[in-house]
TIDRENMI-242407 format. One record per residue (C-alpha): z, y, x; residue number from 1; residue in one letter; chain. Coordinates in Angstrom, 1 decimal, decimal comma. Each point is the difference from the previous one (the first is absolute). Example, Ala and Ser with C-alpha at 12.3 -4.5 7.8 and 13.67 -1.06 7.14 Angstrom:
REM TIDRENMI-242407
<up->7,8&north->-4,5&east->12,3&num->1&residu->a&chaine->A>
<up->-0,7&north->3,4&east->1,4&num->2&residu->s&chaine->A>
END
This chain:
REM TIDRENMI-242407
<up->311,4&north->-22,8&east->-49,3&num->1&residu->m&chaine->A>
<up->2,1&north->0,7&east->1,7&num->2&residu->h&chaine->A>
<up->-0,8&north->4,2&east->0,8&num->3&residu->i&chaine->A>
<up->0,1&north->0,2&east->-4,2&num->4&residu->v&chaine->A>
<up->3,3&north->-1,7&east->-0,5&num->5&residu->l&chaine->A>
<up->1,3&north->2,9&east->2,5&num->6&residu->q&chaine->A>
<up->-1,0&north->2,5&east->-2,5&num->7&residu->l&chaine->A>
<up->1,3&north->-1,5&east->-2,5&num->8&residu->i&chaine->A>
<up->3,3&north->2,0&east->-0,6&num->9&residu->p&chaine->A>
<up->2,8&north->-3,0&east->0,9&num->10&residu->k&chaine->A>
<up->1,5&north->0,8&east->-3,3&num->11&residu->k&chaine->A>
<up->-2,7&north->-1,1&east->-2,0&num->12&residu->y&chaine->A>
<up->-1,0&north->-3,1&east->2,1&num->13&residu->l&chaine->A>
<up->3,7&north->-1,0&east->-0,8&num->14&residu->i&chaine->A>
<up->0,1&north->0,7&east->-4,1&num->15&residu->g&chaine->A>
<up->-3,1&north->-2,1&east->-0,1&num->16&residu->g&chaine->A>
<up->1,0&north->-2,7&east->2,3&num->17&residu->t&chaine->A>
<up->2,6&north->-0,4&east->-2,8&num->18&residu->l&chaine->A>
<up->-2,3&north->1,0&east->-2,9&num->19&residu->i&chaine->A>
<up->-2,1&north->-3,9&east->1,1&num->20&residu->l&chaine->A>
<up->3,9&north->-1,9&east->0,7&num->21&residu->l&chaine->A>
<up->0,6&north->0,9&east->-3,8&num->22&residu->g&chaine->A>
<up->-3,6&north->-1,0&east->-0,7&num->23&residu->l&chaine->A>
<up->0,1&north->-3,2&east->1,7&num->24&residu->s&chaine->A>
<up->3,3&north->-0,4&east->-1,3&num->25&residu->g&chaine->A>
<up->-0,8&north->0,2&east->-3,9&num->26&residu->l&chaine->A>
<up->-3,4&north->-2,3&east->1,2&num->27&residu->l&chaine->A>
<up->2,2&north->-2,8&east->0,8&num->28&residu->i&chaine->A>
<up->2,5&north->0,2&east->-2,8&num->29&residu->m&chaine->A>
<up->-2,1&north->0,1&east->-2,4&num->30&residu->s&chaine->A>
<up->-2,0&north->-2,8&east->1,0&num->31&residu->t&chaine->A>
<up->3,6&north->-2,0&east->0,1&num->32&residu->i&chaine->A>
<up->0,4&north->0,9&east->-3,2&num->33&residu->v&chaine->A>
<up->-2,9&north->-1,3&east->-1,2&num->34&residu->a&chaine->A>
<up->-0,2&north->-2,9&east->1,0&num->35&residu->i&chaine->A>
<up->4,3&north->-1,2&east->-0,5&num->36&residu->t&chaine->A>
<up->-1,1&north->1,4&east->-3,3&num->37&residu->g&chaine->A>
<up->-1,8&north->-4,2&east->-1,0&num->38&residu->e&chaine->A>
<up->3,6&north->-0,9&east->2,1&num->39&residu->f&chaine->A>
<up->2,3&north->-1,6&east->-2,0&num->40&residu->e&chaine->A>
<up->4,2&north->0,4&east->0,1&num->41&residu->k&chaine->A>
<up->1,4&north->-3,1&east->1,8&num->42&residu->d&chaine->A>
<up->3,6&north->-0,5&east->-1,0&num->43&residu->s&chaine->A>
<up->2,3&north->1,4&east->2,0&num->44&residu->q&chaine->A>
<up->3,5&north->-1,9&east->-0,9&num->45&residu->q&chaine->A>
<up->2,4&north->-0,8&east->2,1&num->46&residu->s&chaine->A>
<up->1,7&north->-2,2&east->-2,3&num->47&residu->e&chaine->A>
<up->-2,0&north->-1,9&east->-1,9&num->48&residu->v&chaine->A>
<up->1,8&north->-2,8&east->-1,5&num->49&residu->t&chaine->A>
<up->-2,2&north->-1,2&east->-2,6&num->50&residu->e&chaine->A>
<up->-4,3&north->-0,6&east->-0,5&num->51&residu->i&chaine->A>
<up->-1,9&north->-0,6&east->-3,3&num->52&residu->e&chaine->A>
<up->-2,7&north->-2,4&east->-0,7&num->53&residu->g&chaine->A>
<up->-2,0&north->-1,3&east->-2,3&num->54&residu->g&chaine->A>
<up->-2,1&north->-3,5&east->0,3&num->55&residu->g&chaine->A>
<up->2,9&north->-2,2&east->-0,9&num->56&residu->i&chaine->A>
<up->1,5&north->2,2&east->-2,6&num->57&residu->g&chaine->A>
<up->0,9&north->4,0&east->0,5&num->58&residu->v&chaine->A>
<up->3,3&north->-0,4&east->1,7&num->59&residu->g&chaine->A>
<up->1,7&north->1,5&east->2,8&num->60&residu->t&chaine->A>
<up->1,8&north->-1,8&east->3,6&num->61&residu->a&chaine->A>
<up->2,8&north->0,8&east->0,5&num->62&residu->n&chaine->A>
<up->0,8&north->-0,1&east->3,9&num->63&residu->v&chaine->A>
<up->1,2&north->1,9&east->2,8&num->64&residu->s&chaine->A>
<up->-1,3&north->2,6&east->2,3&num->65&residu->p&chaine->A>
<up->-0,4&north->-2,6&east->2,6&num->66&residu->e&chaine->A>
<up->-2,4&north->-2,2&east->-2,4&num->67&residu->v&chaine->A>
<up->-1,5&north->3,2&east->-1,1&num->68&residu->m&chaine->A>
<up->-1,0&north->1,2&east->3,5&num->69&residu->k&chaine->A>
<up->-2,5&north->-3,6&east->-0,1&num->70&residu->y&chaine->A>
<up->-1,7&north->1,3&east->-3,1&num->71&residu->q&chaine->A>
<up->-3,4&north->1,7&east->1,8&num->72&residu->p&chaine->A>
<up->0,5&north->-3,3&east->2,3&num->73&residu->l&chaine->A>
<up->-0,5&north->-2,2&east->-2,9&num->74&residu->l&chaine->A>
<up->-2,7&north->1,7&east->-1,5&num->75&residu->e&chaine->A>
<up->-2,0&north->-0,1&east->3,0&num->76&residu->k&chaine->A>
<up->-0,1&north->-3,5&east->0,1&num->77&residu->y&chaine->A>
<up->-0,2&north->-0,9&east->-4,1&num->78&residu->a&chaine->A>
<up->-3,2&north->2,5&east->0,7&num->79&residu->q&chaine->A>
<up->-0,8&north->-1,8&east->3,2&num->80&residu->k&chaine->A>
<up->0,4&north->-3,8&east->-1,3&num->81&residu->h&chaine->A>
<up->-1,5&north->1,2&east->-3,1&num->82&residu->g&chaine->A>
<up->3,4&north->-0,4&east->-2,1&num->83&residu->l&chaine->A>
<up->0,1&north->2,6&east->-3,5&num->84&residu->d&chaine->A>
<up->2,5&north->2,8&east->1,2&num->85&residu->a&chaine->A>
<up->1,8&north->-1,2&east->-4,0&num->86&residu->s&chaine->A>
<up->1,8&north->-2,6&east->2,7&num->87&residu->y&chaine->A>
<up->1,4&north->1,9&east->2,3&num->88&residu->v&chaine->A>
<up->3,4&north->1,0&east->-1,8&num->89&residu->p&chaine->A>
<up->0,8&north->-3,3&east->-0,8&num->90&residu->i&chaine->A>
<up->-0,9&north->-0,6&east->3,7&num->91&residu->m&chaine->A>
<up->2,6&north->3,0&east->1,1&num->92&residu->m&chaine->A>
<up->2,2&north->-2,2&east->-2,1&num->93&residu->a&chaine->A>
<up->-0,3&north->-3,2&east->1,9&num->94&residu->l&chaine->A>
<up->0,7&north->1,7&east->2,7&num->95&residu->m&chaine->A>
<up->2,6&north->1,4&east->-1,2&num->96&residu->m&chaine->A>
<up->1,6&north->-3,3&east->-0,6&num->97&residu->q&chaine->A>
<up->-1,0&north->-1,9&east->3,8&num->98&residu->e&chaine->A>
<up->0,7&north->2,9&east->2,2&num->99&residu->s&chaine->A>
<up->1,0&north->3,7&east->-1,8&num->100&residu->g&chaine->A>
<up->-2,0&north->1,2&east->2,3&num->101&residu->g&chaine->A>
<up->1,5&north->-0,3&east->3,1&num->102&residu->r&chaine->A>
<up->-0,9&north->-2,1&east->2,9&num->103&residu->g&chaine->A>
<up->-3,2&north->-0,5&east->2,1&num->104&residu->n&chaine->A>
<up->-2,0&north->-2,7&east->-3,1&num->105&residu->d&chaine->A>
<up->1,4&north->2,1&east->-3,0&num->106&residu->p&chaine->A>
<up->-2,3&north->-2,5&east->-2,4&num->107&residu->m&chaine->A>
<up->1,4&north->-3,1&east->1,7&num->108&residu->q&chaine->A>
<up->-3,6&north->-1,3&east->0,5&num->109&residu->s&chaine->A>
<up->0,3&north->-1,6&east->3,7&num->110&residu->s&chaine->A>
<up->-0,1&north->-3,6&east->-1,2&num->111&residu->e&chaine->A>
<up->-3,3&north->0,2&east->-2,2&num->112&residu->s&chaine->A>
<up->-1,1&north->1,5&east->3,0&num->113&residu->f&chaine->A>
<up->0,1&north->-2,3&east->2,7&num->114&residu->c&chaine->A>
<up->2,8&north->-2,3&east->-1,8&num->115&residu->g&chaine->A>
<up->3,2&north->0,8&east->1,9&num->116&residu->s&chaine->A>
<up->2,8&north->3,1&east->-0,5&num->117&residu->v&chaine->A>
<up->-0,8&north->3,1&east->2,5&num->118&residu->g&chaine->A>
<up->-3,2&north->-0,2&east->0,7&num->119&residu->c&chaine->A>
<up->-0,6&north->2,6&east->-1,2&num->120&residu->i&chaine->A>
<up->2,2&north->3,7&east->1,5&num->121&residu->s&chaine->A>
<up->-2,1&north->2,5&east->-1,5&num->122&residu->s&chaine->A>
<up->0,4&north->1,7&east->-3,4&num->123&residu->p&chaine->A>
<up->-3,4&north->0,9&east->-0,5&num->124&residu->e&chaine->A>
<up->-1,2&north->-3,4&east->1,0&num->125&residu->l&chaine->A>
<up->2,7&north->-1,6&east->-3,1&num->126&residu->s&chaine->A>
<up->-1,2&north->2,3&east->-2,4&num->127&residu->i&chaine->A>
<up->-3,8&north->-1,1&east->1,1&num->128&residu->d&chaine->A>
<up->0,3&north->-3,7&east->-0,1&num->129&residu->k&chaine->A>
<up->2,7&north->0,7&east->-2,9&num->130&residu->g&chaine->A>
<up->-2,5&north->1,3&east->-2,4&num->131&residu->v&chaine->A>
<up->-2,7&north->-2,8&east->1,4&num->132&residu->l&chaine->A>
<up->2,6&north->-3,0&east->-0,8&num->133&residu->h&chaine->A>
<up->1,2&north->1,7&east->-3,8&num->134&residu->f&chaine->A>
<up->-3,9&north->0,5&east->-1,2&num->135&residu->k&chaine->A>
<up->-0,7&north->-3,7&east->1,3&num->136&residu->s&chaine->A>
<up->2,9&north->-1,1&east->-1,9&num->137&residu->v&chaine->A>
<up->-0,5&north->2,2&east->-2,9&num->138&residu->l&chaine->A>
<up->-3,9&north->-1,6&east->0,3&num->139&residu->e&chaine->A>
<up->1,2&north->-3,9&east->-0,2&num->140&residu->k&chaine->A>
<up->2,6&north->0,4&east->-2,6&num->141&residu->a&chaine->A>
<up->-3,1&north->1,7&east->-2,1&num->142&residu->h&chaine->A>
<up->2,1&north->3,2&east->-0,6&num->143&residu->y&chaine->A>
<up->2,8&north->-1,6&east->-1,5&num->144&residu->d&chaine->A>
<up->2,2&north->3,2&east->1,9&num->145&residu->l&chaine->A>
<up->3,8&north->-2,0&east->-0,3&num->146&residu->k&chaine->A>
<up->-1,7&north->-3,2&east->1,9&num->147&residu->l&chaine->A>
<up->-1,4&north->2,0&east->2,1&num->148&residu->c&chaine->A>
<up->3,2&north->1,5&east->1,5&num->149&residu->l&chaine->A>
<up->1,8&north->-3,3&east->-0,2&num->150&residu->q&chaine->A>
<up->-2,7&north->-1,2&east->2,3&num->151&residu->s&chaine->A>
<up->0,9&north->2,8&east->2,8&num->152&residu->y&chaine->A>
<up->2,6&north->-1,8&east->-0,6&num->153&residu->n&chaine->A>
<up->-0,2&north->-3,5&east->0,2&num->154&residu->f&chaine->A>
<up->-2,8&north->-0,1&east->1,9&num->155&residu->g&chaine->A>
<up->-4,1&north->-1,3&east->-2,3&num->156&residu->g&chaine->A>
<up->1,5&north->-3,2&east->-0,2&num->157&residu->g&chaine->A>
<up->1,7&north->1,6&east->-3,4&num->158&residu->f&chaine->A>
<up->-2,9&north->0,8&east->-1,8&num->159&residu->i&chaine->A>
<up->-1,5&north->-3,6&east->0,0&num->160&residu->n&chaine->A>
<up->2,9&north->-0,9&east->-1,1&num->161&residu->y&chaine->A>
<up->0,3&north->1,7&east->-2,6&num->162&residu->v&chaine->A>
<up->-3,4&north->-0,7&east->-0,4&num->163&residu->m&chaine->A>
<up->0,5&north->-3,6&east->-0,6&num->164&residu->k&chaine->A>
<up->2,8&north->1,5&east->-2,3&num->165&residu->n&chaine->A>
<up->-1,3&north->1,6&east->-2,9&num->166&residu->g&chaine->A>
<up->-1,8&north->2,6&east->1,4&num->167&residu->g&chaine->A>
<up->2,2&north->3,0&east->0,3&num->168&residu->k&chaine->A>
<up->3,1&north->1,4&east->1,8&num->169&residu->y&chaine->A>
<up->3,4&north->-0,8&east->-1,4&num->170&residu->t&chaine->A>
<up->3,9&north->0,4&east->1,1&num->171&residu->p&chaine->A>
<up->0,1&north->-3,6&east->-0,1&num->172&residu->e&chaine->A>
<up->-3,2&north->-1,4&east->1,9&num->173&residu->l&chaine->A>
<up->2,1&north->2,4&east->2,6&num->174&residu->a&chaine->A>
<up->3,2&north->-1,5&east->-0,2&num->175&residu->i&chaine->A>
<up->-1,5&north->-3,7&east->0,0&num->176&residu->s&chaine->A>
<up->-2,7&north->1,1&east->2,9&num->177&residu->f&chaine->A>
<up->3,2&north->1,0&east->1,9&num->178&residu->s&chaine->A>
<up->2,0&north->-3,4&east->-0,2&num->179&residu->q&chaine->A>
<up->-3,1&north->-2,0&east->0,5&num->180&residu->q&chaine->A>
<up->-0,9&north->2,1&east->2,7&num->181&residu->q&chaine->A>
<up->3,5&north->0,0&east->1,2&num->182&residu->y&chaine->A>
<up->0,5&north->-3,8&east->0,2&num->183&residu->q&chaine->A>
<up->-2,6&north->-0,2&east->2,7&num->184&residu->k&chaine->A>
<up->1,6&north->2,2&east->2,6&num->185&residu->v&chaine->A>
<up->4,3&north->-0,2&east->-1,1&num->186&residu->k&chaine->A>
<up->-0,4&north->-2,4&east->3,2&num->187&residu->h&chaine->A>
<up->-0,5&north->2,9&east->2,1&num->188&residu->t&chaine->A>
<up->2,5&north->1,6&east->-0,3&num->189&residu->g&chaine->A>
<up->-1,6&north->3,4&east->0,2&num->190&residu->i&chaine->A>
<up->-0,9&north->1,2&east->-3,9&num->191&residu->y&chaine->A>
<up->3,7&north->1,3&east->-1,8&num->192&residu->h&chaine->A>
<up->-0,4&north->1,3&east->-3,8&num->193&residu->c&chaine->A>
<up->-0,3&north->3,7&east->0,1&num->194&residu->v&chaine->A>
<up->1,3&north->0,0&east->-3,5&num->195&residu->r&chaine->A>
<up->3,4&north->-1,2&east->-0,5&num->196&residu->p&chaine->A>
<up->-1,1&north->-0,7&east->-3,6&num->197&residu->e&chaine->A>
<up->-3,2&north->-2,2&east->1,0&num->198&residu->m&chaine->A>
<up->2,9&north->-2,1&east->2,0&num->199&residu->v&chaine->A>
<up->1,0&north->-2,1&east->-2,9&num->200&residu->p&chaine->A>
<up->-4,1&north->-1,4&east->-1,0&num->201&residu->y&chaine->A>
<up->-0,1&north->0,1&east->4,0&num->202&residu->s&chaine->A>
<up->-3,1&north->2,1&east->-0,4&num->203&residu->a&chaine->A>
<up->0,4&north->1,0&east->3,8&num->204&residu->c&chaine->A>
<up->-3,4&north->0,6&east->1,6&num->205&residu->y&chaine->A>
<up->-1,7&north->3,4&east->0,1&num->206&residu->g&chaine->A>
<up->1,5&north->2,2&east->-3,3&num->207&residu->d&chaine->A>
<up->-0,2&north->-1,1&east->-2,9&num->208&residu->a&chaine->A>
<up->0,6&north->3,3&east->-2,4&num->209&residu->l&chaine->A>
<up->-2,2&north->2,1&east->2,4&num->210&residu->y&chaine->A>
<up->-2,3&north->1,4&east->-2,9&num->211&residu->v&chaine->A>
<up->3,0&north->1,2&east->-2,0&num->212&residu->s&chaine->A>
<up->1,3&north->1,0&east->3,7&num->213&residu->a&chaine->A>
<up->-3,4&north->2,3&east->0,8&num->214&residu->v&chaine->A>
<up->-0,3&north->1,4&east->-3,9&num->215&residu->l&chaine->A>
<up->3,9&north->2,0&east->-0,2&num->216&residu->k&chaine->A>
<up->-1,8&north->2,4&east->2,5&num->217&residu->y&chaine->A>
<up->-3,2&north->0,3&east->-2,4&num->218&residu->y&chaine->A>
<up->0,3&north->1,4&east->-3,9&num->219&residu->t&chaine->A>
<up->-2,6&north->-0,6&east->-2,2&num->220&residu->g&chaine->A>
<up->-2,2&north->-2,1&east->-1,8&num->221&residu->t&chaine->A>
<up->-2,0&north->-3,3&east->1,0&num->222&residu->i&chaine->A>
<up->-2,3&north->-2,4&east->-2,0&num->223&residu->t&chaine->A>
<up->1,5&north->-3,1&east->-1,7&num->224&residu->a&chaine->A>
<up->-1,4&north->-2,0&east->2,2&num->225&residu->d&chaine->A>
<up->-0,2&north->2,1&east->3,7&num->226&residu->g&chaine->A>
<up->-3,6&north->1,8&east->0,0&num->227&residu->k&chaine->A>
<up->-1,1&north->3,5&east->0,3&num->228&residu->p&chaine->A>
<up->0,6&north->1,2&east->-3,7&num->229&residu->a&chaine->A>
<up->-3,1&north->1,6&east->-1,5&num->230&residu->a&chaine->A>
<up->-0,3&north->3,0&east->-1,1&num->231&residu->p&chaine->A>
<up->1,6&north->1,0&east->-3,5&num->232&residu->a&chaine->A>
<up->-2,7&north->0,5&east->-3,3&num->233&residu->i&chaine->A>
<up->-0,3&north->3,7&east->0,2&num->234&residu->g&chaine->A>
<up->0,6&north->0,6&east->3,5&num->235&residu->g&chaine->A>
<up->-1,7&north->2,4&east->2,1&num->236&residu->s&chaine->A>
<up->-2,9&north->-1,6&east->-0,4&num->237&residu->g&chaine->A>
<up->-0,5&north->-0,2&east->-3,3&num->238&residu->g&chaine->A>
<up->0,7&north->2,9&east->-3,3&num->239&residu->k&chaine->A>
<up->2,8&north->1,7&east->2,4&num->240&residu->s&chaine->A>
<up->-2,0&north->0,1&east->2,7&num->241&residu->g&chaine->A>
<up->-2,3&north->2,4&east->-1,9&num->242&residu->v&chaine->A>
<up->3,5&north->1,7&east->-1,8&num->243&residu->k&chaine->A>
<up->1,1&north->0,5&east->4,3&num->244&residu->v&chaine->A>
<up->-3,7&north->1,6&east->0,9&num->245&residu->i&chaine->A>
<up->0,3&north->2,2&east->-3,1&num->246&residu->d&chaine->A>
<up->3,4&north->0,9&east->1,4&num->247&residu->a&chaine->A>
<up->-0,8&north->0,3&east->3,1&num->248&residu->g&chaine->A>
<up->-3,2&north->2,5&east->-1,2&num->249&residu->k&chaine->A>
<up->1,9&north->3,1&east->-1,0&num->250&residu->t&chaine->A>
<up->0,8&north->1,0&east->3,7&num->251&residu->l&chaine->A>
<up->-3,5&north->0,3&east->0,9&num->252&residu->i&chaine->A>
<up->-0,2&north->3,7&east->0,6&num->253&residu->g&chaine->A>
<up->3,8&north->0,3&east->0,2&num->254&residu->k&chaine->A>
<up->1,3&north->-0,4&east->2,5&num->255&residu->t&chaine->A>
<up->-0,4&north->-0,3&east->4,0&num->256&residu->r&chaine->A>
<up->0,7&north->-2,8&east->2,7&num->257&residu->y&chaine->A>
<up->3,1&north->0,1&east->2,2&num->258&residu->v&chaine->A>
<up->0,9&north->-1,9&east->3,0&num->259&residu->f&chaine->A>
<up->3,1&north->-1,9&east->-1,2&num->260&residu->g&chaine->A>
<up->-0,1&north->2,0&east->-3,5&num->261&residu->g&chaine->A>
<up->1,0&north->-1,2&east->-3,5&num->262&residu->g&chaine->A>
<up->3,3&north->-1,8&east->1,2&num->263&residu->r&chaine->A>
<up->1,6&north->2,7&east->-2,0&num->264&residu->s&chaine->A>
<up->0,2&north->1,6&east->-3,3&num->265&residu->q&chaine->A>
<up->-0,4&north->3,3&east->1,2&num->266&residu->s&chaine->A>
<up->-3,1&north->-1,0&east->1,9&num->267&residu->d&chaine->A>
<up->-1,5&north->-1,5&east->-3,2&num->268&residu->i&chaine->A>
<up->0,5&north->2,8&east->-2,4&num->269&residu->n&chaine->A>
<up->-2,0&north->2,2&east->2,7&num->270&residu->a&chaine->A>
<up->-2,8&north->-3,0&east->0,0&num->271&residu->g&chaine->A>
<up->0,4&north->-1,4&east->3,5&num->272&residu->r&chaine->A>
<up->-0,7&north->-2,9&east->0,9&num->273&residu->f&chaine->A>
<up->-1,0&north->-2,6&east->2,2&num->274&residu->d&chaine->A>
<up->-2,4&north->-3,1&east->-0,8&num->275&residu->c&chaine->A>
<up->3,1&north->-2,1&east->-0,2&num->276&residu->s&chaine->A>
<up->2,0&north->1,6&east->-2,0&num->277&residu->s&chaine->A>
<up->-2,4&north->1,2&east->-2,1&num->278&residu->f&chaine->A>
<up->-0,5&north->-3,6&east->-1,2&num->279&residu->v&chaine->A>
<up->3,4&north->-0,3&east->-0,6&num->280&residu->r&chaine->A>
<up->0,3&north->2,2&east->-2,3&num->281&residu->w&chaine->A>
<up->-3,0&north->-0,4&east->-2,4&num->282&residu->a&chaine->A>
<up->1,2&north->-4,1&east->-0,1&num->283&residu->f&chaine->A>
<up->3,4&north->2,1&east->-1,0&num->284&residu->e&chaine->A>
<up->-1,6&north->1,9&east->-2,3&num->285&residu->q&chaine->A>
<up->-1,4&north->-3,6&east->-2,1&num->286&residu->v&chaine->A>
<up->3,6&north->-1,3&east->0,4&num->287&residu->g&chaine->A>
<up->-0,3&north->-2,3&east->3,8&num->288&residu->m&chaine->A>
<up->2,9&north->0,7&east->2,8&num->289&residu->n&chaine->A>
<up->-2,1&north->-1,1&east->2,5&num->290&residu->v&chaine->A>
<up->2,0&north->1,5&east->2,6&num->291&residu->g&chaine->A>
<up->2,8&north->2,8&east->1,1&num->292&residu->p&chaine->A>
<up->-1,1&north->3,7&east->0,1&num->293&residu->m&chaine->A>
<up->1,8&north->0,8&east->2,9&num->294&residu->s&chaine->A>
<up->-1,6&north->-3,5&east->2,0&num->295&residu->g&chaine->A>
<up->-3,3&north->-0,8&east->-0,9&num->296&residu->v&chaine->A>
<up->-2,8&north->-0,3&east->2,3&num->297&residu->t&chaine->A>
<up->-2,7&north->-2,0&east->-0,1&num->298&residu->t&chaine->A>
<up->2,0&north->-2,7&east->2,0&num->299&residu->d&chaine->A>
<up->2,0&north->-0,1&east->-3,1&num->300&residu->t&chaine->A>
<up->-2,7&north->0,0&east->-2,6&num->301&residu->l&chaine->A>
<up->-1,9&north->-3,3&east->1,5&num->302&residu->k&chaine->A>
<up->2,5&north->-2,6&east->0,1&num->303&residu->t&chaine->A>
<up->0,5&north->0,6&east->-3,8&num->304&residu->q&chaine->A>
<up->-2,3&north->-1,0&east->-2,9&num->305&residu->g&chaine->A>
<up->-2,1&north->-3,7&east->0,5&num->306&residu->q&chaine->A>
<up->-3,3&north->0,0&east->2,5&num->307&residu->a&chaine->A>
<up->-3,2&north->0,8&east->-2,4&num->308&residu->i&chaine->A>
<up->-3,4&north->-1,2&east->1,8&num->309&residu->n&chaine->A>
<up->-1,7&north->3,4&east->0,9&num->310&residu->p&chaine->A>
<up->-3,5&north->-1,9&east->-1,9&num->311&residu->k&chaine->A>
<up->2,3&north->0,1&east->-3,4&num->312&residu->d&chaine->A>
<up->1,7&north->3,2&east->0,4&num->313&residu->m&chaine->A>
<up->0,5&north->1,9&east->-3,5&num->314&residu->k&chaine->A>
<up->0,9&north->4,0&east->-0,6&num->315&residu->p&chaine->A>
<up->4,1&north->0,5&east->1,0&num->316&residu->g&chaine->A>
<up->-0,3&north->-2,3&east->2,7&num->317&residu->d&chaine->A>
<up->1,4&north->1,6&east->2,8&num->318&residu->v&chaine->A>
<up->-2,3&north->-0,4&east->3,1&num->319&residu->v&chaine->A>
<up->0,5&north->0,8&east->3,7&num->320&residu->f&chaine->A>
<up->-1,0&north->1,0&east->3,2&num->321&residu->f&chaine->A>
<up->0,1&north->0,2&east->3,5&num->322&residu->d&chaine->A>
<up->-0,1&north->3,7&east->1,1&num->323&residu->t&chaine->A>
<up->2,8&north->0,8&east->2,6&num->324&residu->y&chaine->A>
<up->1,1&north->-3,3&east->-0,1&num->325&residu->k&chaine->A>
<up->-0,6&north->-2,6&east->-1,8&num->326&residu->i&chaine->A>
<up->0,8&north->0,1&east->-3,6&num->327&residu->d&chaine->A>
<up->0,3&north->4,2&east->1,3&num->328&residu->g&chaine->A>
<up->-1,1&north->0,9&east->-3,9&num->329&residu->h&chaine->A>
<up->0,0&north->-1,5&east->-3,8&num->330&residu->v&chaine->A>
<up->-1,3&north->1,3&east->-3,1&num->331&residu->g&chaine->A>
<up->-0,8&north->-2,0&east->-3,4&num->332&residu->i&chaine->A>
<up->-3,6&north->-0,5&east->-0,6&num->333&residu->y&chaine->A>
<up->-1,9&north->0,6&east->-3,2&num->334&residu->v&chaine->A>
<up->-3,1&north->-1,7&east->-0,2&num->335&residu->g&chaine->A>
<up->-3,2&north->0,6&east->1,2&num->336&residu->n&chaine->A>
<up->1,1&north->-0,2&east->4,0&num->337&residu->n&chaine->A>
<up->2,0&north->3,2&east->-0,6&num->338&residu->q&chaine->A>
<up->3,8&north->0,5&east->0,5&num->339&residu->f&chaine->A>
<up->2,3&north->2,5&east->-1,7&num->340&residu->l&chaine->A>
<up->2,4&north->1,1&east->2,9&num->341&residu->g&chaine->A>
<up->2,1&north->3,0&east->2,0&num->342&residu->c&chaine->A>
<up->-2,6&north->1,2&east->3,1&num->343&residu->q&chaine->A>
<up->0,7&north->2,7&east->2,4&num->344&residu->g&chaine->A>
<up->-2,8&north->1,8&east->-0,7&num->345&residu->k&chaine->A>
<up->-0,1&north->-0,3&east->-4,2&num->346&residu->t&chaine->A>
<up->3,7&north->-0,8&east->-0,8&num->347&residu->g&chaine->A>
<up->-0,6&north->-2,3&east->-2,5&num->348&residu->v&chaine->A>
<up->-3,7&north->-0,8&east->-0,5&num->349&residu->a&chaine->A>
<up->-2,7&north->-3,2&east->-1,0&num->350&residu->i&chaine->A>
<up->-0,8&north->-0,8&east->3,1&num->351&residu->a&chaine->A>
<up->-3,0&north->-2,2&east->0,9&num->352&residu->s&chaine->A>
<up->0,5&north->-3,2&east->1,6&num->353&residu->m&chaine->A>
<up->-3,5&north->-0,9&east->0,0&num->354&residu->a&chaine->A>
<up->-1,3&north->-2,0&east->3,1&num->355&residu->k&chaine->A>
<up->-1,3&north->2,4&east->2,9&num->356&residu->g&chaine->A>
<up->2,6&north->3,3&east->-1,3&num->357&residu->t&chaine->A>
<up->3,5&north->0,7&east->1,5&num->358&residu->y&chaine->A>
<up->2,3&north->-2,8&east->-1,8&num->359&residu->f&chaine->A>
<up->-2,7&north->-2,1&east->-0,9&num->360&residu->g&chaine->A>
<up->-0,6&north->-0,2&east->4,1&num->361&residu->e&chaine->A>
<up->4,2&north->-0,4&east->0,2&num->362&residu->r&chaine->A>
<up->0,7&north->-2,4&east->-3,6&num->363&residu->f&chaine->A>
<up->1,9&north->-2,6&east->1,7&num->364&residu->n&chaine->A>
<up->-0,2&north->-2,7&east->-2,8&num->365&residu->g&chaine->A>
<up->3,6&north->-0,2&east->-0,8&num->366&residu->r&chaine->A>
<up->0,3&north->0,6&east->-3,8&num->367&residu->v&chaine->A>
<up->2,8&north->0,2&east->-2,3&num->368&residu->k&chaine->A>
<up->1,0&north->-0,5&east->-3,6&num->369&residu->r&chaine->A>
<up->3,5&north->0,9&east->-0,9&num->370&residu->f&chaine->A>
END
């Protein structure tokens, strides 16, 4: 071999080496493109101040950047503890009231975790235990959200008090409970009214106006009994579900997948979409706003609408898949184990999510009805 190489002119050896290197580079690049074609763009905004959500009615948590940075951890531990992600905006509003996202215990969950203030010194542990406590209180309050919020501040004793006095949260019950508890601890001298307006009532135990304090950071709707709002008649799983599918189908064969595409009108006009921008566009065609064009991602879409059991899926429901990350891909269910989405190799197309297929093995069970 050494003799053969000596017989070949040096310029040919150099040229051949460069060709081999070029071919190797092209092979690597094509592999990367093939893999990332299935990926979904993460939100890259550095100053995000609101998050849209659903479940308790589509709404927005208007919070500081300090709170906003904890959204991924809130979603992580909501999933860990089996709490629907639609409650994340409310928990962000709660955190805004508790700490503004500052300090090592942003959810102020030390007392619920270990019975004393200051035992938590890790923001992630605070969120882990705070989400767990929120879920526990929510369940004990029978999903009366306002009762849950006030009990997060007062403690579980308030739930028992409400159950003995009509079974439903009211501001008046919050004040009377604060009055009663304050009389029990007044002699200690360590309790003082956090709100001057409560002084005339001697309601100085906790914050009797905690519910309104939290909800001022949340813009949206809550049902009369405080429970998650049921999907409206004709929601995405009903007649308008068929309409959104029909709207989406008009792009079949006319688009191509572009990583981060579909977030400008010029992209849309040119048929450049990724999975979440396509879903947003399809719902926009039937008069439903599910997020801003420039900021939509799978992470913003998954906080919207109402969670649906996969067994109860209907055409028009939105389905999520764990691809390069949890909820990395999204599409619109069309029935018969198929969904309409914008995929890397096909652009907008109908794909199978049947067991044993690529997407069937990655369907994570998250279904939302807008």
